[in-house]
N, C-alpha and C positions, 0 to 999 in steps of 0.2 A: 425508390419510393414504394412503400408497401400498399396493399390493397385498400386499407382504411383511408390512406391519404388520397388515393385516386378517387375514391367515392366521395370524399368530403369536398374535393375541388369540383366535382361534377354537380354538386347540389345546386348552385345558383342557376345553372342552365336548365336543370330539370324541374326543380321545385322551388319557386320563389318563396322567400321567407317574409313573413309579416303578419299582421293581424288578420288579413283576409286570405291567408293561405288555405289550401284545401283542408277541410275539417277531418279528413280521414287520418291525418297524422296527429298523434297525441304525445304528451309527455316531454316536450322540448321547450317549455316556456322559459327555461333558463339559458337557451342559446341566443346569439345575436339575431336581431330582426333581419339584417341584411348582410350577407357574406360575399356579395358580388365584388366588393372592393378590397376584400381582405387579402393581403399578400400571402405568399407561401408560408413564411415563417409563422405568421399569426394563425394561419389555418392549421399548421402542425401543432402549434401551442394549444389551440382550442381542442384539437383532437386528442392531444395528450391529457389535457385537463379532464375531459369527459370520457376517457377510455374505460371508465368503470361501467359503461353501458353494456348490457348483455349482448351475446353473440348475435341474437336476432336483430338488435338495434344498431349493431356495427355494420360498417360496409354498406352493401346494397340494401340491407334491411331497414335502414333508417329513412329510406325514401318511400313515399306512399306507392300504392300499386299502380296508379295511372302513370306516375313518373317513371316507374320501371318499364312500363310498356313503351313510353316515349323513347327511352334510351335504347331499348332493344334487347335488354337482357331477358332471357327466359328463366323459368323456375329452376332448371337444372344448373345453369351457371350460377344463379344466386346461392343455391345450396352448396355448390362446390366452393365458392368464395367464402361462404360462412364457415365451412369446415376448416379452411386454411387459417382463419383468424384465430386469435388466442381466446380461449374460453375464460371469461371473467368470473364465472361462478367459482372457479378454483381459487382465484385471487381473494374473493370474499368468503372463502371456506363454505360455500353453498349456504349463504344466508346468515352466517354468524357475524359477519361484518357488513358495513355499508359497501356500496359498489366500488368505493375507492380502495377497499382492502385494508384500511387503516383504522377507521372508527368502528368500535365494537357495538353490536346491537345489544342494548340492555333491556329492552322491553318491546313487546309487539301489541299493537291494537288491530283488531280485525273488524271489518264491516262488510255488509252486503250491499251490492248495487245492481241495478238492472242493466243487463247486457243489451247491446244493440242487436238487431236481427241480422245485421250484415255478416255476422260470424266473428271469428277471432283474428281478423287481419289487423286489428288496431293494437298498438302497444300503449300502455298507460303507466308510465313511470315518471315520478317527479322527485327532484332532490330539493330539500328545504334546508336553509341555514348552512350552506356549504362552508367547509372550513376556511376557504380562502375568500369568501364574500359574505360578510355579515348582513343580515336583513335590516332594512331601514324602514322608515315610515311609509315610503313610497312603494315598498315591495308589496306584491299582492299577497293575500292570505294564503296559507298553505293549501295547496290543492285547488286554488281558484282557477288557475289556467286549465288544469285538467278537467275540472268539472264544467267550465264554460264550454270547452270543446266537446265534452260529452253531451251537453245540452244542445249543441248545434248539430251533432251527428245522430242523435237519437230522438225518437218521438218524445213529446212532452210527458214527463212522468207526473204522477199524481202529487197532490199537495203534501201528503205524508212523507213521501220520499224526498221532496224538496226541503221540507222542514228538517229532516235528518241530516241532509247534506249541509244546510246552513249551520246547523249546530256543530257538525264536525269541523266546518271551516273556522268558526269562531274558537272552538275548543283548541284546535291545533295551532291557531294563531296565538292563543294565550300560552300554549306550551312553548312556542318559539320565544315569546317574550320572557318566559321564565328561564330561558337559557338553554333549553333542550334543542337538539338537532334532530330533524325528522327526514325520513325518506319514504316515499310512497311506492308501492309495487302492486299493480293490478294485472300485470302480465304473468299469471300463474296458471298452474294446471287445474286449479279449482275454479270453475266458471262462476262468475258473479260474486266473487269474494276478493276484496282488496285488503292489503296489509300496509300498516304504517309502522315503519321501523324507527325506534327512538334510541338516541345516543345521548348520554350525559357527559359533557366535556369536563375537564379537570376542575375548572373554577366552580362549576355547579356542584360537583361532588364534594369539594372542600366546603362550600357554603352550607350544603344540606347536612354534611357530617357534623358541622359545628352546631347547626340548629337541633339536630337529633341527639346531640351529645354522645356520639359514637366513640367508644373507647378504642383507640388505635395504638399499635405498638410504637414505642419510642426507641431512640438509639441506645438507651441505657439498658444493660443486661445485668442480671444478678443471679447468683448461685442459689438453687433450691436446696433447702435443708435436707440432708440425707441422713438415713438412720445409721447408727453406729453399733459396734459390738455384735451381740447375739442376734439382734433384730436384723442387722444388715446381712448376716450369714443366712438367716432363715429366708429373707426376701430373695437373696440370690438363688437359693435352692428352689424356691417356688417359681422363680422366673425360668430357670432351666427346665423344670418339670412341665410348665405350661407353655413353653416356647412353641411346640407343634400346634397348639390350638390358638395361637395369636395370629390375627390377620396380617398379611404382608403389606402394610401401608405405613408410610413414614409418620403419619399423625399418631399412630398407635404406640410408637416406641416410647419408653420412659424418658422423660426430660430431666436433664440435670441443670439446665439454665433456662431462664425465662426472661422475655423482654418486659420491661415495665410499661404498663399501658396507662393512657391518660386521655380524657375526652378531647377530641380533635379541636384545634383552634388555629385559625388562619394566621393569627399574630404570632403563634409559637410553632410555626412549621419547622423551624430549625431544630426542635426537639425530636421530631419524628424521623423515622428511617425512610427517606424518600429517594433512596438510591434507584429504585425501580418503580416509577410512577404507574406503569401499566398494571402491576400486580399489587400495588399498595391497597387499592380497593378491589377486593375479589368480586366475582360475578354475583354472588349472593348479596353483598353489600350494595353493589351498583343497582341491582334490580329493586332492592328495598328503598333506596333513595329515590329512584324514578317513580316507584309506586306512591310514595308520600307526596311527590309533586303532583301526580295524577289525581290523587284524592282531594287535594286542596285547590287545584286549579278549577275555576268555575266556568260555566257556560250560561250566560244570562239571557239568551234569546228565548228561553222557555219561561220567562217572567219570574223565575226564581233560580237560586244558586244550584248548580248541578255539578257534581264531581264525576269521577269515572264510574262510581257505583250506580249513580242515577242514570248515566248514559247507557250503561249496560242493561239496567232494568228496563229502560224505555226502548231498547233495540237500536239506539243510534250506533252503538258498536255491538258486535255479537260476541266478542271475546277479548280478553286482555290477559297476557301471561308473559313471564320471562322465558327465555329459551334454555333448553338443555345445552350442555357443553359440547355435545356432538353425538355421534353414533356410538352404540355400545357393542355392536357386533358387525362382522363383515371383514373383508380383506382390506388391507392398507388403511385401517382406521387409526388416526392419530391418537396417541395416549391422552386421556382426559379423565377427570374425576368420575364422570358417569360410567365409563368403561371399567374403571378400577372398582367402583362400588358394585357393578354387576358381577365382577369376577370374585371379589373377596367378601361380598355381603349378600347380594340378591341371587344366590345360587343354592340349591338344595345340597349340592356337594360339599358345602362348607358349614353344614348345620352344627357341627361339633365345635366350631371356632367361636371366639368372642366376636362381638360386633365392633366394627371400627367407628365408634360413636363420634369421635372428633371429626372424622371425614364426613359422616352423615350430617353433623352440625354445620360443617363448612359448606356443604352443598345445598342442604335444605333449610338451614336456619335452626335457631335454638329451640323453638317450640316443637318441631318434629323430632329434633335430636333428643329432647327430654322425654318424649313419648317412647321412643325406642330404648332409651336408657332405662326408663321405668319398667318397660316390658322385659328387658334383659334381667334387671334385678329381681323382678317378680318370678321369672322363670328359674333363676338360680336358687331363690329361696324355696321353690317347690321341690327341689331335690331332697333336702333333709325331710320335708313333710312326706314326700312319697316313700322314702325309705322307712320311716316310722309307721306309715299306713300299711305298707307291705308286711312289716313285722307283726302288727296287730292282726292283720288278716291271717297270717300264717299261724299265729297263736290260736286263733279261733279254729283253724283247720286241725291243729295238733291236739286240741282238747275236746273236740266234738264227741269222741268216743268215751270221754270221761265225764261228760255232762249228765248229771243224774236226772234232771227234769226231762231232757229229750230221750234218755234211755227209758224212763217210765212211760212216756207217751208211745214209744215204739214197742213196748213189751205187750204182746198180745195176751199174756196171761192175766193182765189187769182187767180185761173185759169191761172197759168203761164204755157205756152206751151214751151217745150224745143225742141231744134233741134235734129235730129237723131244722134245716137251714132256710126252708121256705114253707109256706102253707100248702097243705093238701098234696101237692105233687112230690114233695121231698119226703123221704122216710128217715127213720133213725139210722145212725151210722156209728161205726167203731172209731174211737179216737186213734187207734193205731194206724188207720188209713192216712192220717196226716203226719206220719213219721218223717217223710222227706222234708216237709215244710219246717217241722220242728228242728231237725238237724241243720238245715240251711240257716235258720234264724240264729242259731248259736254262732255262726261265722261272724255275724255283725252285732250280736247282742251278748256280749260277754264283759267281764270286768275290765278288760284292756281298753274297751271303747271309752270308758269313763276317763281313763288316763289320757287317751288320745284327744278327747274333747278339751281337757285342760291344756294339753300340749299345743293344740291348734290355736287356742285363745292366746297363749303366750307367743306362739309363732306369729300371729297377726300383729301383735304389739311390736315384736322384734323386727318384723318386716317393715313396718311404718318408720321405726327409728333408723333402720339401716338405709331406707330410701332417703330420709332427711339428710343423713350424713353424706350419702352419695351425691345428692342434689347440691350440697354445699361445695363439694369437691369440683363438681362440674361448673358451678358458678364462678369459682376461683379460676379454673382452667380457661373458661370462656370469657373472662373479664366482665362478669355480670354483677360483681359485688358492688353494692351501692346503687344498682339500677332500680329505678322506680318508674312504673308505667304512668305516663302523663295522661291527662284527660283526652280521650279520643274525640275525633271529629264526629258530629252528629250523623246518623244514618240518613240516607236519601229519603226513605219513607217518612222518617220523623220530620225532616224539613218540609216535605210536601204537605204533611198534615198540619204543621204550624202555619204554612202559607195559606192553606185552605181556611184555617181558623181566622187569620188576620184579614183575608179577603171578605169573609162573612161580616166581620166587624166594620170594615170599611164600607160595605154595602149598607150597613145600618147607620152610617155617619157617626161612628164612634171613634174617639181618639185611640190609637193603638200604639202601645209601647212594644218593646221586644217581647213577642208572644212565646209561650211555652205551654206544653200540654200538662194539665192538672189531673187530679184523680177523677174529677167530674167528667173530663173529656174521655177518660179511659174506663169509666164505670161500666158502660155496656160491654166492653171487651172483658173486663174482670168478671162480670156476671156470666158472660158466655163461657169463659174459661172454667169457672166453678161448676156450672151446669154440665159442660162438656166432659170434664174430668169425672164428675160423679156418674154421669151416664156411662162412660167407658168402663169405670170400675164395676158398675152394676152389670154391664154387658159381660164382663169377664166372669163375675159370679154366676150369672145366668147360664153361661156356657158350661161352667163346671157343674152346676146343678143338672144341666141337661145330660152331661156325661154320667152323672150319678144315676139318673133315671135309666140311661142306656144299660149301665152295669146291672141294675136290679132286674130290669125286664129281660135282658139277655140271659142272665143267670137262671131266671125262672123258666124261660123258654127252652134253654138247653137241658135243664133238669127234666122237663117233660119228654123231650124228643130223644135225648141221648140214651144209649144203651147202658146197662148197669156198669160195664167196664169203662165207659167214657165219662160217666158222671164224676169220677174222681178228678178229671182234668178240667172240669167246668170252671173252677176258680182261677186256674192259671190262664185259660183261654180268655175269660172275661177281663182279667187284669191286664193282660198283654194288649188286647185290642183297644181297651179303654185308654191305655197309656199312649198308644200310637195315635189315636184320635186327638188326645190332648196335645201331642207333639205337633201334629199338623196344624191344629188351631193356634197354638202358640206361635209358630213360625209365620203363619198368615197374619195374625193380629199384630205381631211385632212390626211388620212393614206398614200396616194400616196405622198403628199408633204413632209410628215415627212421623208419618205425613200429617196426622191430626195434631201432634204436638207442635210441629213447625207452623201449621196454620194458626193455631191458638196463640202462639208467640207473635206471629206477624200482626194479628189484629190488635195486640196490645201496643204496638208501635214503640218498642224500647228505644231509648235515645241513642245509645252507642252500640257498637258491635259486641263489646264485652258484655253489656247488659243483655243483649239479645241471646248471646251464646249461653250465658248462665241460666236464663229463664228457660231456654229450650232444653238444656241438659236436665234441669229439675223436672220439667213436665215429662220428657221422654223417659227418664229413669223411673219416675213414679209409675207411669203406665206400664212400662216393660217389666218392672219389678213385680207388680201385681199380676201381670199376665203370666210370667214365668213361674212364680212361686205359689199361686193360689191352689192349683191341684195338689202340690206337695204339702201345703199347710193343711188341706182337708184330710189327706191320709194320715198326717202326723198327729193332728190334734182333735179331729172331729169324727172320723170314721170309727164306728163301734161304740161311741160315747152315749148316743141317744137311741139305743136300740129298743129298750124296754126289757121284758122278760117273756118266757113262754106263757101263753095265756093272756098276756097284756102287752103285746108288741106295739111299737109306734109305726104308724102307716103314713105314707105320702099319697095324697089324693084318695085315701080310703081303700087303696088296693095294693100299693107297693110297700113291702116291709123295708125298713132301713137296713143298710148293710151292716154285717158283723165282721169283726176281725177274724183272721184264721186262728186256730187253736194255739199256735206259737206266738201270737201277737201280730200287731200291724207293722212292726219294724221291718220285717222281710219285704212286705209289700211297699213300704216307704223306700226301701233300698232299690227295688225294681223300678219304681216310679222315677226316683232321682237319677238312676244310672241311664235309663233310656232317654229321658228328657235332656240330660246333660250331654250325653254322647251324640244323640241325634241332632241337637241344636248346634253343637260344635261341628259336626261332620257336614250337615246339610247347609245350615245358615252361614256359618263362619267361613267354611272352606269352599264348598261347591258354589255357593252364591258369589263369593268374592272372586273366584276364578271364572265362573261361567258368565255372569252378567256383564262384566267389563268387556270380555271377548265378544259376547253377542252384540253389545252396543257398538263396538268397534267394527264388527262385520257389517252391521246395518248401515253405519255411516259410510263405509267403503262402498257398499252396493249402491247407495244413493248417489255418491259422487261419481261412480262409474256410469250410472244411468244418465246423469246430468251432462257429462262432458262428451264431446265428440272427439275421439282419439285419432289424430292424424299421426303419420309416421314420426315426424320431427318431435312432436310433443310426447309421444310414447317413449322415445329413447332419452328424453331430457330428464336429468336427475332432479328430484324435488329439492327445493330449498329447505333449510332447517325449520323455518317458521311454518312452512306448509306441512311438514311431517308432524310437528308438534300440534298443529291445529287439529289433526285427525285423532289425537290422543284424547282420552277421557278427561274432562275438567276435574280439578281437585275440589272435593266437596267438604273438606274439613276433617278434623280428627275425632269428632263426636262419635261416629259409628265405630271407629276402632277402639276408643276407650270404652264405649258402652258394652261391647261384647266381652271385653276383659273384666269389667266390673261385675257383670252378671255371672261370669264364670267364677270370679272371686267369691261371690255369694254362694254358689254351689259348693265351693271348696270349704267354706267356713261355717255356713249357717246350719247345715244338716250333716256335718261330717261325722257325728256320732252314729249315724245310720249307714254311712258308706265310707269306710276308711280308705278305699281305693280312689276316691275322688281326686286327691292331689296328684296321683300317678297319671290318671287320664288327662288332667289339666296340663301336666308337664309335657306329655307326648303331643298334645294339641299345640302347645305354645312353641315347641321346637319347630313345628311346621309353620305356625302362624307368623313367627318372626321373619322367616325367609319368604313366605307368601306375601306379607305386607311389603317387605323390601323389594321384591320383584315387581309388585304393583306400582310402587312409588317410582322405581327407576325406569321401568319399561312401558307401563300401561297408562300412566297419568301425565298430564302436563306438569311442568315444573311449578311447584307452589311458590308464592311470594314468601320470602324468609321473614319470620316474625320473631322479634326478641321476646323472651319470657324467661323468668328466673325460677318458676315452679310449674306444677301441673294444674294449678288453679283449683276450681271447685271439686275436681275429682278426688283430691286428697281428703277433703271433708267428707265426701261420700264414702270413701274407703274406711275412714275412722268410724263413721256411723255404722257401717256394715260390721266392722270388728266388734263394736259394743253390742249390737243386736245379736251377733253370733253367740255371745256368751249366754244371753238370756234364752235364746231358742234352744241351744244345746242342753241347757239346764232342764228345760221342759221336756225335751225329747227323751233324755235319760230318765227323768222321774216319772213321766206320764205315758210315754209311748213304749218304752222298753219295760222289761220285767225286772230290772235291776233293783229297784226299791222294794217291790213285793218279796223278792228273794231275801234281801237283807232283813226285812221285818220277820219273815218266817224263820230265818236262820237264828235270829237272836231272841225271838219272842215265843215261837210255837214249836220249834223242832225239839223232839224228845231226846235225840242223841247228838245234837249239834251238827247234823248233816242236812243235806237237801232232800233226803228221802221223805216222801209224802207231800212234797210241795205242790205237785200237780193236783192231787186230790183236795188239798187245802184251798186252791183257787177256784174249784168247781162247786157250784151249788146244785141242789137236787130239785126235780120237778115231778109232780104226780101227773101222769098223762090223762087222768080223768078230769083234770082242771083245764084242759084245752077249751077255748071258746068254740061255739058251734060253727062247724064248717071249716075249721083250721087244722083239725087232726089229719095225720097222714092217711092217704087213700089205701095204702098197702102197709098196715102196721106189722105184718109178719114177714117183711122182706129179709130180715136178718135170720129168720128160721125159728124164732121164739117170740113169745108175747112179752112186750115191754110194759112195765108198770111205772118204773122210775127212770127218767132220763136226766142227763147232766148238762149244764150250760155254764159258761165262764162268767162268774160274777160273785160278789160277796153278799149273799142274801140268806135269810133264815130258811130252814128246810120246811117241807109241807107238814111235818108232824109237830112243828113248833106252834106256840100260841099265836105269835105274830108271823104267820107263814108268809114267805116271799117279801118280807120287809128287809130293808138294808141292815146288814149285821154290824156288830161292833168292829169286826175285822176291817170292814171297809173304811171306817173312820180312822182306825189306827194307821192303815196304809196311806190314806189321804193326808193325815198329819205328817207322816214321814216324808211323803212326796213334797209337800209345801216347804217343810224344813230343809230338805235337800236343795230345793230351788234357791232359797234365801242364802244358805251357807255357800253353795257352789258359786252363785252369782257374785256375792260380796268377796269371797276369797279370790276368785279368778280376776275380778276387776282390780282388786288391790295388787295382785301380782303383776297385772298388765301395767298399772300405773307405776309400780316400782321399777319395772323394766324401762318404762318411758323416762323415769326420773334418773335412773342410774346411768343411762347411756346419753352422753352429751349430744346435742343436735349438731354442733360444729366440731369436727375433728380437731384435736389439739394442734397438729402440724399445720392445718389450714389456717387456723386463727393466728398462729405465729407468722405464717407467710403473708397474710393480709396486713398484719401490723408492720412487718418488714417493708412491704410495699409502700405503706404510708410514710414511714421514716425516710425511705429512699427518695420518694417524691418530694418531701420537704427539703432534703439535701440538694436535689436538682434545682429547685427554685431558689434556694439560698445562694447557691453558686452563681446562678443566673443573675440574681440581684447584685451580688458582689462584683460580678463582671461589669454590670452596668455602672455601678458606682466608680469602679476603677476607670472606665472609659470617660465618665464625666469628669473625674479628677484630672486625667491627662488632658482633656480638652480645655479645662480651666487653666492649667499650667501653660499650655501652648498659647492660650489667649493672652495671659498676663505677659508672657515673654514677647509676644507680638506688640503689645502696648508699650513695653519698655523700649523696644527698638524704634517705635514711632516717636517716642518722646525725645530721643537723642538723635543727633545727626548721624547718618550712616557713615561710619569711618571704615574705609577699606584699607587694608594693609597688604602690601606686596610681600608675599612670603619668599623665603630664600629659594624655594623650589619652583618659583615662577607662578604661584597661585595666589588668588585673593581670598581673604577670610572676612566674613561678615561678623556681626556681633554674636551670631549663633555659633560661630567657629566652624561653620560648614565649609569645607574646601570647595572652591569654585574655580574651575580652570579658566585662565585668561583667554 
């Protein structure tokens, strides 16, 4: 007889069982009230049945402390006996299964409770709906026994805690009635935190799979159409070449056969492959089914219907999540999907490999799988865009020495004297001093950038079409064809608002039908949204305006204090510091706007989660788009447009002159602004924040838990359960932040690509890291999300299309108004005497007589250049001072403006037409996929036709047997003795005598 049996038989003598037993013992409400008369065999049977209890609860540890003292065991003997007993945590795989080691944990509910001051000598574990004993009406509510005992042993808790406990009792009781099996665990390393483990048995899984219309694989398998001839050879060559960059997972291998899928039906279970029931519903599907039950199961003690979302919002439960499959690192770790994903996907060492998208979908669900598939397609499409961008940049580098306008600006023999850049403190300056800026501008302002803008517009259209086709392939592979999202359950906040409205009407003695929120109920929220968004946009404009004031004032201050040699670097210093200020403000306001967008959406009280997500995405995107691109829009389209002219400048607050563009144009400054904001945002916000913030939160949680718990030796060496480890991970907050950063990046790549051809390259390098960073975060840093079915990326696709259309318009204006491309064309074909660009710089400069300066605005040191200046030049198309209409806008200005507007119209319509043509010529559904979908339908019809024919044949045989039986009853049974000594009936069946 082993130690456990000895201790169990000593129980009646030491600790009498019954309702008045010592309250220090908890969690055994499922054991018999009296074991004094139970014989040995029964005692062993009971012990065997509940051998799932943990080591602390087995043997001597299931007896309370006073009973231990009565028997005479000391602590050393107890620990020794406990060490000899079998560790049940290994049987249940450390929390992945119930304590019986057979039923898998599909979901976890976490709640907080107040611990008694007596310390951690109490064990609180309860088993609900045991597999061998079904709950009846007389059974107590789940956790009732535990909580009654807690009430006896602890001081009276406040009403709020009691209310939470009562809600949990009712809710868990309703879950049991819905068919789920529960097991409570309060004996954990985390003080004051209890866990409810949930298991969905087979009949519940089948019922819910039928309700949810989940497509499951049938026994029928069919051959996938394979390519033939030349295409087959090409595909085989491509597979051999790409074999080293393929992930080593079974799901990623090309399939030649596929199982026919059909919405699960309990009546047609014979159609499905149920050879292995344990793996028929994978962990992702099981957790989805349990989550659907949790959402629709209500708790009515709060006077209105409450699902799990409401209970979480009200603090009845503190968390709810499915479990990860196991550990991903360490010695002797059993193979699991999480470990495989960590090795073949969530590792920087495999950055060059394809993503195992099918395994990602299998583990995290379709919605997250689609995000990473989209991110992978986007990153692949950036490769050709990066190559073309590098070629355009290298073309600019190769032709910089052949660019006539920059050569003229750098030629000191031209002796072009420019007007001062500020009043009084700034003096005249030579155009040749801006030689470096002019040469750098040519790197990004050359004819190749126009071609690149057209290319990127077509690239965006091709990318959208390629994604649609990829999405259809995934829908076919993942059995999502024909999937339609059903109307979701109303959100908890919406139901609470409806209840509040109905209670108001009841108070006024009005008859209330089924209430719903109308636009009148939401009008204050809509007004707040409108005013809030306008205020936030205005705040962004105000900050940009403040940075403009900083640039102007700083430039003037540096011009006064700087040495003559340092004044040449004033423009670069001011531009760089202003861009850094913009970057810091953008990163800070991004976080603020994200919180404000969520708050504005919450006060609207959308009905469903889908409506909430779409409205949140729209508001967050609008605010973050304005925040990220307003400084860039200012440099591209407004800087240098409203400067005025020498002698008649435009002033801000009557003291600050408006900014002017550099002699080479504003395109170079736009490139600097775009590159610093894009790279800084990606490096700081997307990467450092994503790595640092989760780790910091995890460290803070660890320190809090360490401070809260008193570590004794036994607890210190005890291995944590799976649900305890996952509880310490960061909760999953949705895919909106992940999509948002990629959409903003997509805007940087497409909207102003004419000014920064290297943007696709930097986006590509960032995304290679981003994919593995997000993968590592999902696998190692976050709790496992609930798998959500989805057939597309939702509203994000429409936002991408909108950005693609807007990119065409913005690039048309950047080329025509920000760059010098159009003025060069106008000069080349209208004003050039020899058909070259010689004289272009002089053509774009107007003359000003220094005697026409306003009083107090002339330079303090007019002789700084060593000679007296009478005529200075400035960049504009105006009449000279010797003209009758001096300083008026010249005809050249109107000619260039007409050419610019004509270019915008032609470019926009031409590129839009080409994009729509690409959209039209590429089919949304690949031909082979449409054929396979049709083939599946035909095969499904054949399966059902055969099933019907089989039923008809069975019915025909039954009718024949029935008729034969009737014929035998109508005639007397004549038995004949056969020669072989046997009797034959009228059916001629041989019957031995």
